[in-house]
N, C-alpha and C positions, 0 to 999 in steps of 0.2 A: 636439541629438538628430537623428540621421539618419532622415528620414521617407520613406515610399514616395511617389514623385511624384504618384500619383492622390490620395492623402490630402492632400498639401501643396496641390494645386490646389483641393480642396474647402475647406480652411481659408482659402485666399485669397479664395474666393467668399464665405464667411461674413464675413470682415473687410470686404470691399467692400460687403456689405449692412448694415454698421453693427454687426456683432457682434464680440465678443471671445472667440475660441475658445482654450481652454486644454487641453493634455494633462494628464490627472490620473490619480492612482491608481498601480496596479502598474507601468505602463509607465515612469513617472518614477522610481519606486523602483528598478526593475531597471536602468535606464540609469545611475543614479548608482552602482550596484553593479558596473558594468562588464559587465552581462549584456545580451544582445540582446533588446529588448522584443518580445513576440510578439502581445500584444493591446493595441491603442491605444484608450483611452476619451477622449472629447472632451466637455468641458463648455463650453457656449456662453452667454455673458453678453450682455445688452443686446438680445436678440432674443426675440420670442415664438415660440410653436410654429409658427404659420403662416408667419412670415417665415423661420424656419430651414428649413422645408420648401421654400419657394420658392427659396431660395438653393442648396439641394442638389438640386433637381429635375433640372437639366441633366446631372447626373452618373449618372442611372439611376434605376430604380424604388426607391421608398422604402417601408419597412415601417412602417406606422402603428400596429402592435399595442401599442406602448408609449405611446400618446398620453396616457393618464390619468396616467402617471408622467413625462411630458415627455421621452420617449425616442424617437428616430427612428433606425432601422437603415438603413444604406445600404451597398450592395455596390460597392466600388471596386477595379478591377484584380484581381478574383478574391478579394478579402478583404472581410469584413463588419465594419463599424465602428458603434459606438454613439455617436450624438451626443445629448447630453442637456442639458436646461435645469437650472439650479440648482433645488433643491427643498427645501421645508420638510418636516420629519417631526415628528409629534406622537404621543405614546403614547396609544393608545385602548383597549388590552387587554393580556392577558398573552401572553407568548411572542414568538417571532421575527417573527410576522406581525401583531402587534398594533400597527400603526402606520397613521396617516393620512398619505399622501404627497401633497403639493400642489406642482406646479411653480410657480416664482416667478421670473420673469425679472428682477425688481427686486432680487433678493438680491445682497448684495455678495460679493466673493471671500473676504473674511475670514469671513463668516457661513457660506458654503458649505463652507469648509475645516473649520470647527468640527464639522460633522455627521459627519465621517469617523471611523473607529474609532481608528486609531493615527496618531501624528505622521508616521511614515514613509510612510503612505498618504495624507497630507493635503498633500503637496507638489504644486503645479501648475507647469506649464512653458509659457512664452510662446514659441511657435515662431518668431515674427517678430522679437522682440527678444533671443532666445536667453537668456532670463532665468528664474530660478526664482522662484516666488511661494510662499514658505515662512513661514507665519505662526505655526507651532508648533515651529520649530527641528527639523523632521523630518530635514533633512540632517545636522545635528549628532548627532541620536540614531542615525541610520544609521551614521555614522562611528564612534560609540562603541559600536555593537552593542547598542543599548538599545531595548526595545519599551515604548512609553509611550502611554497614552491621550490623546486630544485634549481631552476635556471630561468633566464629571460625567455627561453623557447616555450615556456608555459603558454604564452599568448597565441601561439600558432594553432592551438586546438581549443576552440570555444567550449567543447564538451567538458573540459576540465573544470569549468566554473560549476557546472551541475554536479560533477563528481565531488567538488568541495561541499556543495549543498548536502548531498546525502552522506558523505563521510563525517561531516560535523555532527549530523544527527545520530549516526550509528555509534560513534565513539566518543561523543560529548567533547568535541574539539572546538577551539576558538580560532578563527581565521586570523593569520598574521596580518598586520596593517599593510605591509608592503605587498602581500599577495592580494589583499582586497583592492589595492590601488591598481594592480595589473588587471584584475577582473573588471574593474570599472572602465579601463581603457579599451576593452573589447566588448562593451555591452551591446553594441549594435550588430555584433556577429552572431547573435542568437539565431537569426533567420537562416543562417547557413546550415543549421543542424537538421538532419532528417528527423521526423517526428518519432520514429521508432527508437532512436537513441535518447530523445527527450523522455519518452515513456520509460525506458530502461532505468534511468536515474531516479525518476519519481517512484517507480515501483520498488526500488531498493529502499528509498526513504520510507515508503508506506509499510513495508513488511519487515524491515530490519532495524529501525531506529530505536535507540534507547532514550533519547531526548529529542523528539522531533522538532521542538521549537527552535533548536539551534540551527537546523537547516533553514527555517524561515528567516532567522536572523541573518544568515549568510546571504540569502537572496536580497534582503534589504540593505545590508552593508555594502554589497557589490553593485547596487543599482539594477540588478537583474529582476527585482520584484516587479518591475514595470511590464515584463513580458507575461505576467500572470495577473491581469488587471482585476479579476474578481478578488484576489487576495490583497493586492495593493490598495483597492478601494476601502478596505477595512481599517487601514492605518489612519488614526486620528478621528475616527467616527466615535462621538461621545456616547457614554452610557450613564444611566442614572446611578449616582454613587451609592444610594441606599441599597440597590440591588446588585450593583457591580462595582465594589470598592477597588477592584484591581486596575481599572483604567479603561482605555478604549477597546474597540471590538477586536483589533488585531492582538492586543495584549491578552484579552480574554481567550481568543482562539488558541494562542500559544499555550496558555495554562491548560486548556481543555485537552490539547494534543498530548501534553506531558502526563496528564492524569490518565488518559486512555491507556497508554502502554503499561501502566501499573495495574490495570484491571485484568482479572483472570480470563475473561472472554477474549481479550486481545493477546495476552501473554501466552495462553495455552492454545490459541487458535491456529488454524492452518494458514498458509500464506494467503489464500483467498479470503478468509475471514479477516485477517489483519488488514488486507488491502481495502476491503469495502468499509471497514470501520474507520480506518485512518482518513480516507477521503470523505466519509460522511461527517466526521467531526471537523475536518478542515473546512468543509463547505456549509456547516450547519447554520452559520450566521451570515452567509453571503448576502442575503436579502436585507440585512440591516443597512447596507450602504445606500439603498434607495428608499428605505421606509422610515429612517430615523428622523424624528422631529420633536419639538417641544410642545406638549399639550398640558392643559391645566388638569391637575389631579389633586383632589383633597385641598383645594384652595391655593395651590402653588404650581408653578411650571416645572414639569419633569420631562426628561428625555424618554421617549417611547419609540417602539419599533413595531407598530401594529401590523399583523399579517406578514411579518418578515419571513416566517418559515415557508409560507406559500410562495412568496416572491423568490425565495432561494432555490426552489426546485429547478426551474429552467436555467438559472445562473450556474448551478452545480453541473448540470448536464453540458452546458456550453464549455465550461472550463475543462471538464473531463474529456470531451471530444477533442478539444484543441491540443491536449498533451498526449493524445493517442491511446487513451484508456480503452481496453476491450469493452464491448457492448455488455457483456454479462456482468461486469462490475457496475456500469452505469445504471442498469436496471435495479440493482440493490440500493445504490446510493440515493437516488432521487426520492423514493418514498421515505427513507429514513430522515432526510433533510426536512421534507415537508411535514412530517409527523413527530418531530423531536420534542414538541411541547405538549403532547397529548396528556401527559400526567398532570398538567395544570388545568385541564378542562374538566368541568363537572365536579362530582363529589370526591371526597378524600379517598373513599374506597371504591375502586372501579368495579362496575357491575360485570357479571359474566357475559351479558350480551355485548357490552362495549369491548370486552377483550376478544370475543369471537370476531366481531366486525373489524377491530383493529388488526388482528392477525391476518385477516383476509385482505385488508386494505394495503398493507405494507409488503405483501408477498411480491417477489420471492424472498425478501428479507424476513427475518423472524422477530418475535417479541424479545428473544435473547439479544439479538443485534441492537434492537431499538433501546433496550434498557442500558446497554453499554454506552450508547451515544448519550442518553439522558444523564447517566452518572458522570460521564466525562464533562458534559456541559455544567452539571451541578458543582463538580469539584474544581471547575475552572474559574472560580470567583473568590480566591482567597483574600481575606481570612473568613469570608462569609460562607458557612455551610449549614443552612437551616435544616433542622431535624425533620420538620414536617414534610419537606420534599423527599427526603430519603424514605419516610414512611409510605408516601404515596407510591413511589417506585417499587418498594418491596411488596406492597399490596398487589400491584400489577403482576409482579413476578409470581407471587403465591397463587393468584388466580390462574395465570397461564399454566403453571405447573399442574394445578389440580385439573384443569381442562385438557391437559396434555397438548398444549399449544405453544409451549415455550420455544420449541425448535421447528415448528411447522405450522403452516396455515391450515384452517379447517377444510376438510374435503366433503363434498356433497354425499349424503347418505343415500338419498333416493336418486336413482339413475334411470336412464331410459329403459333398461332391461326390466325394471320393476313395473313400469307402465305396460310394457309388452306382456309381462306375466299376468297383469290384471286384464288383459284382453284387448288392449288398445293398439292401433296401428300407428307407426311413425308418421308424423305430419308436421306442418308448419307450427302448430301450437305446442309441440313437445317442449321446445326450449322455454316458452313462456311458463308452462306448467312446472317444469323442473326448477326454473328460477324462483318461482313462488315457494316451492318446497324448501329450497336452500335458504331463502330469506327467513322462513319460519324456523328452520333449524338453527340459524344464527340467533334468533330471538329466544331459543330454548324450548320450542314447542315439542321437540323430540330429540333423543340423543342416541338412538339405535335403529337398526333396520326395521324391526317389528313396529316400533312406534312411528317410523317414517311412512311405512305402507298404510298403516291405519289412518295417519294424517291425510295421506293422498286420497284415500277412499272418501273421507269426509269432505275434503276440498272439492273433489269432482262432483259429489252429490249436491254441494252448495252452489255449483256453477254449471247449470244445465246447458247453456249455449256452448260451453267449452266441451261438454261431453260429445255433442254432435260433431264438432270440428275435429275431434280426435278419432272420428270414424269408428264408432262402436259397432262391432259386428252384430248383425241381427241374429237372434236366437229363435 
């Protein structure tokens, strides 16, 4: 493993002091997967806390806030590293926090590895001998894409089930049957988890998944899907085979999620963009659980879900609030869910007026976000990929680009200062007048400041009662 030189120097100092420093956890897992490790965690054996601190003191200030847990934070070369002693954990109460943690420098490497959640996270690395210390065959499980617990103590921490959910999605893993059984045995312990920890695992799923459907599969396999009723309700909801040959709504949603992470808007997006798109696609068909019924179409009964996008808006919001989603994400997701079928309404070529109004309607989300949700929805019905739908979506994109609305909602051109410049004093009718100007702008009546001022002059001349209410100064 290639280590930053400042870190390697610190590890050498620990070894010279009699310690055995090991790289542990995610950095080893990522390295074995061919990924560049970003966070390095070091577990130090054969030293107590004071000796570890003395060995690291020459490298800069050390943060002692983790003393009770045997953790020492050191900043080396602009990066912060966690150096920790092996520790024992004993269950003292319910929930994720119900543990007594005791640092124990006498703990063996085998014992320390056994306290970790999954075998793929229990692999240690000796940087001096370039050797893996793999007591639970984690490397083999990683090679076989298997997610397996290290010991029966797994059930003491219910958060580990949600860690399984996001790890499966991030690294395309299958949950071992025996681990799934352990997860089912603690299904009712979900309520012990603080909502911020629940959100932390969902956020990793939303921003880091390479195959998000595998996370949903884990929730279903473990029985934990019931804790997310809006998703669980999609399982088994039928769809018309002519339009959805892939199967029920949950199957469709999983295909959509996997399609999303292949789109450039998600793949190249910031964590915020990935977050809002992942949850929008997850929730886009929530409304089908309550609106799906059979109706006669062209002389035969067909499964339909009329107005499911509208019904899905409040359901998406309720789900996101329950898992602790920040409000700024929810404000993006709801309009994307409610408007994800706009490309099916009206003519094949969307008019400029419709694009302007749509961009305003979905704000703070953008046309670019909406198109990503539409494309994920479209690609989520294999093997059916109608060409005409792609054409409609691309027409929308082209129009948004031409109007410079792909990444932002339209902003009013005519403002209060323009009315004041025309000689009118602020009053109750200002907003009504400016709203009328913005509506005409959206209709394409003008597209620049000069045109907007001229429109306003004509509008006021055509509405004499409005002139008096705006308190025209007498000349």
